[in-house]
DODREN-418689 format. One record per residue (C-alpha): y, z, x; residue number from 1. Coordinates in pm, 1 decimal, m for minus. Layout:
BEGIN
ATOM;Y;Z;X;NUM
...
***
This chain:
BEGIN
ATOM;m6156.6;23000.1;27710.6;1
ATOM;m6305.9;23276.7;27515.7;2
ATOM;m6609.9;23282.1;27292.6;3
ATOM;m6560.4;23498.4;27057.0;4
ATOM;m6827.9;23544.7;26749.0;5
ATOM;m6822.4;23816.3;26426.2;6
ATOM;m7031.8;24048.9;26263.9;7
ATOM;m6989.9;24096.3;25905.7;8
ATOM;m7204.7;24408.8;25778.8;9
ATOM;m7163.9;24334.5;25364.5;10
ATOM;m7086.8;24581.8;25082.6;11
ATOM;m7036.3;24534.2;24721.6;12
ATOM;m6685.0;24603.1;24698.8;13
ATOM;m6640.4;24637.6;25086.0;14
ATOM;m6700.1;24465.3;25428.4;15
ATOM;m6697.7;24605.1;25765.3;16
ATOM;m6590.7;24289.1;26033.5;17
ATOM;m6596.7;24337.5;26363.8;18
ATOM;m6501.0;24043.3;26674.4;19
ATOM;m6574.9;24087.4;26983.8;20
ATOM;m6564.0;23822.9;27260.0;21
ATOM;m6955.2;23751.0;27431.3;22
ATOM;m6903.7;23587.6;27763.2;23
ATOM;m6765.8;23882.7;27891.3;24
ATOM;m7008.6;24042.0;28194.9;25
ATOM;m6851.4;24402.5;28144.8;26
ATOM;m6953.8;24591.4;27757.3;27
ATOM;m6847.7;24405.1;27461.0;28
ATOM;m6484.6;24534.8;27362.8;29
ATOM;m6510.8;24539.4;26969.1;30
ATOM;m6161.7;24488.8;26712.0;31
ATOM;m6255.9;24634.7;26373.1;32
ATOM;m6132.9;24578.6;26018.0;33
ATOM;m6198.6;24674.0;25704.2;34
ATOM;m6192.6;24348.8;25386.8;35
ATOM;m6233.9;24406.7;25066.5;36
ATOM;m6494.1;24180.0;24884.9;37
ATOM;m6236.7;24028.1;24597.4;38
ATOM;m6083.8;23675.7;24657.1;39
ATOM;m5805.1;23786.0;24770.8;40
ATOM;m5929.7;24026.9;25054.9;41
ATOM;m6185.1;23718.5;25131.3;42
ATOM;m5901.2;23486.1;25210.2;43
ATOM;m5745.6;23695.4;25439.1;44
ATOM;m6028.1;23739.5;25646.6;45
ATOM;m6062.0;23399.2;25646.0;46
ATOM;m5687.0;23409.4;25778.5;47
ATOM;m5780.3;23631.0;25997.5;48
ATOM;m6060.6;23484.2;26196.4;49
ATOM;m5833.4;23215.9;26216.5;50
ATOM;m5621.5;23390.2;26403.0;51
ATOM;m5840.0;23544.6;26672.3;52
ATOM;m6038.3;23218.9;26707.2;53
ATOM;m6403.9;23345.2;26560.2;54
ATOM;m6614.8;23029.3;26687.0;55
ATOM;m6916.6;23182.9;26513.3;56
ATOM;m6953.9;23480.3;26222.2;57
ATOM;m7338.6;23613.9;26152.9;58
ATOM;m7343.1;23843.8;25848.7;59
ATOM;m7612.9;24032.4;25652.7;60
ATOM;m7822.1;23936.9;25331.1;61
ATOM;m7723.0;24215.3;25158.4;62
ATOM;m7885.4;24128.5;24804.8;63
ATOM;m7607.5;23864.5;24645.7;64
ATOM;m7338.0;24004.8;24730.3;65
ATOM;m7304.9;23796.6;25059.9;66
ATOM;m7285.2;23465.1;24857.6;67
ATOM;m6898.1;23515.7;24769.2;68
ATOM;m6812.7;23587.9;25142.8;69
ATOM;m7019.4;23299.2;25249.1;70
ATOM;m6852.0;23052.8;25021.3;71
ATOM;m6503.7;23182.3;25090.7;72
ATOM;m6545.4;23156.8;25469.1;73
ATOM;m6681.2;22798.2;25425.0;74
ATOM;m6425.5;22717.8;25189.6;75
ATOM;m6128.7;22901.4;25415.8;76
ATOM;m6273.1;22967.6;25748.5;77
ATOM;m6555.5;22643.8;25830.1;78
ATOM;m6304.2;22353.3;25780.3;79
ATOM;m5988.9;22507.6;25997.7;80
ATOM;m6235.7;22595.1;26267.1;81
ATOM;m6414.3;22311.3;26335.8;82
ATOM;m6125.5;22082.6;26334.3;83
ATOM;m5947.7;22315.4;26615.4;84
ATOM;m5868.2;22160.2;26934.3;85
ATOM;m6148.4;22207.7;27201.4;86
ATOM;m6384.6;22278.3;26944.9;87
ATOM;m6733.0;22330.2;27051.3;88
ATOM;m7133.3;22280.4;26884.1;89
ATOM;m7174.0;22541.7;26719.4;90
ATOM;m6789.3;22612.1;26649.0;91
ATOM;m6731.4;22672.1;26249.7;92
ATOM;m7172.2;22811.2;26242.4;93
ATOM;m7223.8;23052.8;25958.6;94
ATOM;m7511.0;23235.4;26025.5;95
ATOM;m7671.7;23456.6;25767.6;96
ATOM;m7913.9;23698.1;25920.8;97
ATOM;m8236.5;23916.5;25747.4;98
ATOM;m8166.8;24269.3;25706.2;99
ATOM;m8481.3;24371.9;25859.1;100
ATOM;m8392.0;24194.0;26179.6;101
ATOM;m8098.0;24429.2;26194.3;102
ATOM;m8258.7;24779.6;26127.1;103
ATOM;m8131.6;25021.4;26341.7;104
ATOM;m8246.2;25384.1;26465.1;105
ATOM;m8339.9;25609.9;26146.2;106
ATOM;m8047.8;25840.0;26082.9;107
ATOM;m7806.9;25665.3;26297.3;108
ATOM;m7629.5;25448.6;26002.5;109
ATOM;m7294.3;25341.2;26039.8;110
ATOM;m7140.6;25035.2;25931.8;111
ATOM;m6921.3;24894.0;26191.5;112
ATOM;m7244.5;25007.8;26421.4;113
ATOM;m7414.9;24754.7;26207.2;114
ATOM;m7192.7;24481.5;26279.6;115
ATOM;m7208.6;24528.9;26618.4;116
ATOM;m7542.6;24505.3;26613.2;117
ATOM;m7566.4;24219.2;26449.5;118
ATOM;m7364.8;24023.9;26689.0;119
ATOM;m7558.8;24157.1;26987.9;120
ATOM;m7852.1;24071.2;26838.2;121
ATOM;m7746.0;23686.9;26730.3;122
ATOM;m7601.0;23682.3;27118.7;123
ATOM;m7977.1;23772.6;27284.9;124
ATOM;m8159.8;23588.1;26933.6;125
ATOM;m8326.2;23925.5;26822.9;126
ATOM;m8254.3;23836.7;26461.3;127
ATOM;m8446.1;23638.1;26189.4;128
ATOM;m8170.9;23408.3;26051.8;129
ATOM;m8240.1;23224.3;25673.1;130
ATOM;m8181.3;22902.3;25591.8;131
ATOM;m7836.8;22862.6;25309.2;132
ATOM;m7832.2;22480.9;25214.9;133
ATOM;m7502.4;22306.3;25132.4;134
ATOM;m7324.8;22372.8;24798.5;135
ATOM;m7420.7;22119.8;24632.5;136
ATOM;m7763.1;22244.2;24703.2;137
ATOM;m7757.6;22574.7;24625.3;138
ATOM;m7577.2;22440.7;24236.9;139
ATOM;m7932.2;22268.5;24215.9;140
ATOM;m8124.6;22533.3;24309.2;141
ATOM;m7941.9;22779.2;24094.0;142
ATOM;m8026.1;22562.9;23806.1;143
ATOM;m8391.6;22516.1;23868.1;144
ATOM;m8475.3;22925.7;23935.5;145
ATOM;m8294.6;22963.7;23607.3;146
ATOM;m8500.1;22719.9;23429.8;147
ATOM;m8816.2;22920.2;23588.9;148
ATOM;m8714.6;23303.9;23485.2;149
ATOM;m8667.0;23084.5;23143.8;150
ATOM;m9032.2;22978.8;23170.8;151
ATOM;m9112.9;23326.1;23251.4;152
ATOM;m8984.9;23500.1;22943.6;153
ATOM;m9145.1;23244.2;22755.0;154
ATOM;m9483.0;23352.6;22894.0;155
ATOM;m9367.7;23700.0;22805.9;156
ATOM;m9335.0;23631.5;22444.7;157
ATOM;m9594.6;23433.0;22394.8;158
ATOM;m9831.2;23754.0;22548.1;159
ATOM;m9571.1;24000.5;22317.4;160
ATOM;m9620.8;23731.8;21993.4;161
ATOM;m10044.1;23770.7;22095.1;162
ATOM;m10034.0;24122.7;22099.0;163
ATOM;m9863.4;24167.4;21807.6;164
ATOM;m10077.6;23993.6;21547.4;165
ATOM;m10372.1;24155.7;21732.0;166
ATOM;m10193.0;24452.0;21563.8;167
ATOM;m10126.6;24262.3;21216.3;168
ATOM;m10554.8;24228.8;21232.8;169
ATOM;m10456.9;23865.2;21218.6;170
ATOM;m10684.7;23661.8;21455.9;171
ATOM;m10502.7;23338.5;21487.7;172
ATOM;m10486.3;23317.9;21858.1;173
ATOM;m10919.9;23310.4;21825.9;174
ATOM;m10895.5;22973.2;21663.5;175
ATOM;m10629.5;22814.3;21799.0;176
ATOM;m10604.2;22704.5;22170.2;177
ATOM;m10208.8;22739.3;22168.6;178
ATOM;m10043.5;22982.7;21981.9;179
ATOM;m9702.9;22834.8;22025.4;180
ATOM;m9829.0;22449.8;21929.5;181
ATOM;m9759.1;22282.2;21589.5;182
ATOM;m9976.2;22390.4;21376.9;183
ATOM;m9994.1;22773.8;21459.8;184
ATOM;m9679.9;22757.7;21493.9;185
ATOM;m9596.4;22633.8;21159.4;186
ATOM;m9818.1;22898.7;21001.1;187
ATOM;m9664.4;23158.3;21192.9;188
ATOM;m9263.2;23100.5;21053.9;189
ATOM;m9425.3;23046.7;20665.6;190
ATOM;m9617.1;23415.0;20744.2;191
ATOM;m9294.5;23505.5;20874.7;192
ATOM;m9117.3;23403.3;20586.9;193
ATOM;m9282.7;23586.5;20338.6;194
ATOM;m9602.2;23389.0;20253.4;195
ATOM;m9881.4;23570.6;20158.2;196
ATOM;m10128.6;23335.5;20080.1;197
ATOM;m10432.0;23263.2;20315.0;198
ATOM;m10511.7;22976.5;20203.9;199
ATOM;m10168.0;22833.1;20171.0;200
ATOM;m10132.6;22937.3;20512.4;201
ATOM;m10488.3;22733.1;20651.4;202
ATOM;m10361.4;22429.7;20441.6;203
ATOM;m10018.5;22402.4;20722.3;204
ATOM;m10292.3;22386.6;20990.7;205
ATOM;m10370.1;21994.7;21166.1;206
ATOM;m10671.1;21849.9;21090.5;207
ATOM;m10705.4;21782.4;21438.5;208
ATOM;m10802.2;22140.1;21454.3;209
ATOM;m11129.2;22243.1;21516.0;210
ATOM;m11117.2;22506.0;21347.3;211
ATOM;m11220.3;22465.0;20972.3;212
ATOM;m11031.9;22618.9;20660.4;213
ATOM;m11253.4;22929.7;20573.9;214
ATOM;m11223.5;22985.1;20955.6;215
ATOM;m10853.7;23016.7;20889.3;216
ATOM;m10843.3;23209.1;20619.1;217
ATOM;m11048.0;23456.0;20748.2;218
ATOM;m10858.1;23555.0;21048.9;219
ATOM;m10513.1;23552.1;20766.4;220
ATOM;m10704.4;23770.9;20548.3;221
ATOM;m10460.2;24063.2;20660.5;222
ATOM;m10152.9;23877.8;20585.8;223
ATOM;m10229.3;23977.6;20188.1;224
ATOM;m10128.9;24325.3;20263.8;225
ATOM;m9897.4;24296.5;20541.0;226
ATOM;m9613.8;24550.9;20650.5;227
ATOM;m9247.2;24377.8;20599.7;228
ATOM;m9199.7;24498.7;20919.9;229
ATOM;m9449.1;24247.7;21114.6;230
ATOM;m9270.7;23996.5;20929.5;231
ATOM;m8979.3;24070.6;21054.3;232
ATOM;m9106.6;24114.1;21395.1;233
ATOM;m9295.6;23769.2;21433.2;234
ATOM;m8955.7;23609.4;21327.8;235
ATOM;m8772.3;23770.4;21564.4;236
ATOM;m9015.3;23655.7;21813.4;237
ATOM;m8986.4;23302.5;21726.6;238
ATOM;m8661.3;23241.7;21658.5;239
ATOM;m8615.6;23416.3;22086.8;240
ATOM;m8836.8;23119.4;22141.4;241
ATOM;m8720.0;22892.8;21997.8;242
ATOM;m8395.1;22984.8;22165.4;243
ATOM;m8544.9;22976.2;22480.0;244
ATOM;m8701.1;22628.0;22461.0;245
ATOM;m8359.7;22499.6;22375.0;246
ATOM;m8208.7;22634.7;22700.1;247
ATOM;m8459.8;22482.9;22885.0;248
ATOM;m8430.2;22121.2;22747.4;249
ATOM;m8050.2;22173.7;22804.3;250
ATOM;m8126.1;22290.2;23192.1;251
ATOM;m8366.7;22005.8;23212.0;252
ATOM;m8097.4;21719.6;23135.2;253
ATOM;m7843.5;21948.2;23378.9;254
ATOM;m8105.8;21885.8;23638.9;255
ATOM;m8146.9;21555.2;23502.7;256
ATOM;m7760.9;21452.1;23583.3;257
ATOM;m7741.9;21619.3;23889.6;258
ATOM;m7982.6;21425.1;24056.3;259
ATOM;m7920.8;21094.7;23941.3;260
ATOM;m7806.5;20975.6;24236.9;261
ATOM;m8143.6;21082.4;24393.6;262
ATOM;m8368.2;20917.0;24173.9;263
ATOM;m8557.3;20725.1;24387.7;264
ATOM;m8629.8;21020.9;24559.8;265
ATOM;m8767.7;21176.5;24248.1;266
ATOM;m8956.1;20952.6;24167.9;267
ATOM;m9147.3;20911.5;24520.5;268
ATOM;m9218.5;21279.2;24518.7;269
ATOM;m9379.0;21274.8;24160.2;270
ATOM;m9602.0;21044.0;24191.1;271
ATOM;m9769.7;21250.2;24482.1;272
ATOM;m10131.2;21366.8;24285.2;273
ATOM;m10030.7;21745.9;24186.1;274
ATOM;m9664.6;21657.1;24152.2;275
ATOM;m9411.6;21569.5;23838.0;276
ATOM;m9038.6;21451.3;23781.6;277
ATOM;m9055.9;21861.7;23702.5;278
ATOM;m9183.0;22012.7;24052.5;279
ATOM;m9056.8;21710.4;24222.9;280
ATOM;m8710.9;21785.2;24092.3;281
ATOM;m8766.2;22142.8;24215.9;282
ATOM;m8895.9;22094.8;24558.3;283
ATOM;m8574.7;21843.6;24605.7;284
ATOM;m8367.0;22165.2;24530.4;285
ATOM;m8559.8;22367.1;24755.0;286
ATOM;m8557.6;22186.8;25065.2;287
ATOM;m8304.4;21873.4;25020.4;288
ATOM;m8246.7;21525.9;24839.8;289
ATOM;m8410.2;21385.8;25259.0;290
ATOM;m8525.7;21692.8;25352.2;291
ATOM;m8243.4;21623.0;25679.4;292
ATOM;m8228.8;22026.8;25762.6;293
ATOM;m8623.2;22022.5;25899.3;294
ATOM;m8658.5;21834.9;26222.4;295
ATOM;m9011.8;21771.4;26160.5;296
ATOM;m9300.3;21850.2;25900.0;297
ATOM;m9441.8;22163.9;26134.5;298
ATOM;m9046.4;22270.9;26063.4;299
ATOM;m9095.6;22274.7;25705.6;300
ATOM;m9402.7;22391.1;25698.5;301
ATOM;m9291.4;22724.5;25879.0;302
ATOM;m9002.4;22793.0;25623.8;303
ATOM;m9200.7;22745.4;25348.2;304
ATOM;m9482.4;22956.1;25505.0;305
ATOM;m9769.2;22711.7;25429.0;306
ATOM;m9914.8;22757.0;25801.2;307
ATOM;m10130.5;22984.0;25946.6;308
ATOM;m9902.6;23236.9;26116.0;309
ATOM;m9929.1;23349.7;26458.5;310
ATOM;m9945.6;23706.3;26667.7;311
ATOM;m10022.4;23640.8;27008.9;312
ATOM;m10115.2;23894.7;27256.6;313
ATOM;m10242.7;23849.1;27623.4;314
ATOM;m10231.7;23451.4;27454.7;315
ATOM;m10495.3;23615.8;27211.9;316
ATOM;m10447.8;23486.6;26863.9;317
ATOM;m10505.9;23820.7;26671.4;318
ATOM;m10385.7;23704.6;26313.9;319
ATOM;m10347.2;23381.9;26142.6;320
ATOM;m10206.7;23545.8;25832.6;321
ATOM;m9938.1;23297.9;25679.0;322
ATOM;m9607.8;23410.1;25734.3;323
ATOM;m9362.3;23470.4;25413.6;324
ATOM;m9172.2;23175.4;25391.6;325
ATOM;m9003.4;23031.9;25071.0;326
ATOM;m9168.3;23211.3;24737.7;327
ATOM;m9051.3;22948.4;24534.1;328
ATOM;m9200.4;22642.0;24743.1;329
ATOM;m9508.2;22868.7;24798.8;330
ATOM;m9572.7;22896.5;24435.1;331
ATOM;m9499.1;22490.3;24352.6;332
ATOM;m9707.8;22452.5;24702.4;333
ATOM;m10035.7;22636.9;24526.8;334
ATOM;m9967.2;22525.3;24158.2;335
ATOM;m9953.8;22149.0;24311.0;336
ATOM;m10301.3;22195.3;24511.4;337
ATOM;m10494.2;22334.5;24206.6;338
ATOM;m10359.2;22034.3;23999.3;339
ATOM;m10367.1;21782.4;24296.5;340
ATOM;m10773.7;21875.3;24339.0;341
ATOM;m10868.1;21784.1;23979.2;342
ATOM;m10734.5;21453.6;23990.0;343
ATOM;m11069.2;21194.7;23994.8;344
ATOM;m11113.2;20969.7;24323.1;345
ATOM;m10782.5;21153.7;24498.7;346
ATOM;m10816.6;21266.1;24913.0;347
ATOM;m10739.1;21619.8;24809.8;348
ATOM;m11041.5;21622.7;24539.5;349
ATOM;m11241.0;21519.8;24907.8;350
ATOM;m11092.4;21751.3;25102.6;351
ATOM;m11128.0;22025.7;24818.9;352
ATOM;m11517.6;21943.0;24805.8;353
ATOM;m11526.2;21933.7;25185.3;354
ATOM;m11347.9;22260.9;25263.2;355
ATOM;m11452.3;22470.6;24941.2;356
ATOM;m11792.7;22562.1;25022.9;357
ATOM;m11662.6;22738.2;25395.6;358
ATOM;m11350.0;22849.5;25341.3;359
ATOM;m11385.1;23005.5;24898.3;360
ATOM;m11134.8;22851.5;24679.8;361
ATOM;m10799.9;22999.9;24824.1;362
ATOM;m10815.0;22943.5;25150.5;363
ATOM;m10915.1;22555.9;25050.8;364
ATOM;m10615.7;22539.6;24846.8;365
ATOM;m10415.7;22701.8;25107.7;366
ATOM;m10457.5;22425.6;25334.6;367
ATOM;m10420.8;22087.3;25049.2;368
ATOM;m10122.7;22300.4;24977.4;369
ATOM;m10027.3;22249.4;25362.3;370
ATOM;m10081.4;21911.0;25378.3;371
ATOM;m9909.0;21857.2;25072.6;372
ATOM;m9605.5;22027.4;25245.1;373
ATOM;m9633.8;21833.6;25532.9;374
ATOM;m9607.1;21499.7;25283.7;375
ATOM;m9341.8;21651.0;25133.9;376
ATOM;m9131.9;21608.9;25466.0;377
ATOM;m9261.3;21225.3;25539.1;378
ATOM;m9204.2;21080.5;25211.3;379
ATOM;m8868.3;21215.2;25165.0;380
ATOM;m8712.3;21229.1;25526.3;381
ATOM;m8841.8;20880.9;25605.6;382
ATOM;m8840.2;20754.2;25293.6;383
ATOM;m9219.8;20603.3;25193.9;384
ATOM;m9379.7;20608.8;24957.8;385
ATOM;m9752.1;20760.2;24871.6;386
ATOM;m10034.8;20594.4;24908.2;387
ATOM;m10373.6;20665.7;24815.0;388
ATOM;m10630.5;20721.0;25099.1;389
ATOM;m10938.3;20839.4;24896.8;390
ATOM;m11133.5;20619.8;24694.2;391
ATOM;m10981.9;20378.1;24495.1;392
ATOM;m10885.0;20554.9;24141.2;393
ATOM;m10952.2;20313.0;23861.2;394
ATOM;m10708.0;20106.7;23694.0;395
ATOM;m10663.1;20260.6;23354.8;396
ATOM;m10572.3;20626.1;23486.2;397
ATOM;m10322.3;20447.9;23761.0;398
ATOM;m10189.9;20271.0;23460.3;399
ATOM;m10171.3;20585.5;23239.3;400
ATOM;m9978.8;20788.9;23488.2;401
ATOM;m9705.7;20540.2;23592.2;402
ATOM;m9640.7;20512.2;23213.3;403
ATOM;m9640.9;20862.7;23166.6;404
ATOM;m9407.3;20907.6;23442.2;405
ATOM;m9180.9;20702.8;23322.2;406
ATOM;m9209.0;20789.2;22995.9;407
ATOM;m9026.6;21183.5;23110.8;408
ATOM;m8813.3;20972.4;23343.3;409
ATOM;m8642.3;20834.5;23065.4;410
ATOM;m8637.9;21111.8;22853.3;411
ATOM;m8467.4;21286.3;23098.6;412
ATOM;m8191.8;21013.7;23134.5;413
ATOM;m8303.1;20805.2;23436.4;414
ATOM;m8290.0;20441.1;23439.4;415
ATOM;m8639.9;20276.6;23530.7;416
ATOM;m8701.7;19885.2;23580.2;417
ATOM;m9049.3;19759.5;23659.1;418
ATOM;m9066.1;19484.1;23870.1;419
ATOM;m9360.8;19297.3;23896.0;420
ATOM;m9665.1;19365.0;24170.5;421
ATOM;m9633.6;19019.0;24377.5;422
ATOM;m9971.6;19021.8;24488.5;423
***
């Protein structure tokens, strides 16, 4: 029985599709077809692949245009292929190839030739394939990555607001630790609404603020002659910041609702030093609730790019530079590593003190991020809880961290039940 594979060169509006039997001894005989990228054409493509008895499909990761093609084949072609009589182990498999691994000769690019090269290189195992999670996990990723972009926009607006105040000769950021804190916001809101008295603005500060009333009046002295344009610009930035914060809050609730079935995994990950509820949700969105796709912790570290690389020639490794991997997970792991080394009494603090003087800060953080990545796989895949292996953490700090985590979980809508320790 012939084993047929399809290669798809993806564009925004058109798809170049080739199909060939890969078990023939002679040169491949390709069947070529053009299809559009609209939903009707994608359904016709799936029906044609079923008629051709295609077992596997490989496509190129062209920007975001591969996503509707993948979704349509996953919905229409894959179930029919898997249920077909005599279906093999790989029947119904979709492959996503990184574009650089399918690169051809310069000046020789043609669409059908690219699709044929995809198919040939898949058979000869020369393609670099990307990990594509199931549809539900892709939805988790969309929510968490959208929230990350909103946070980046919030930081951008924070910097824009500070630059605007400096231009207006208002030195408020020199006296408050957070320009978007409660005291600073009250003063900026009043400033945007037309308040011109520095003493009245300074009186809006919280009593716990370290800056004195005299210092605040001096920093806000320029508001008496402030151009109305600056007031309107400050008001626009504050309104946009409030809108972004509302959207982030909505996405927090959305993510908590999507991961409600995996609440236990979120709690177990949040117990790791350096991680919290939010970072645990992001990690589960990237690797899955059980990390079942990865056979071992080494496989996960390799996909993330949190391990030493290998560039070997004549049994000599010439470079240990880490692979690129999943940049979202690398960001989370580096942030977690920087936070974990500051937790008093944790094993990560001990590792940092031992490796830091020899490797330097950056390489030590990379090594700790590698350990956290392996720890994540063990916790998710084996369903265990984190146990601190460093010196015993004080009971007070453990209780404070536990109650803080419980408050965060309950705020997101999770149900947390406390159980007495048998010991």
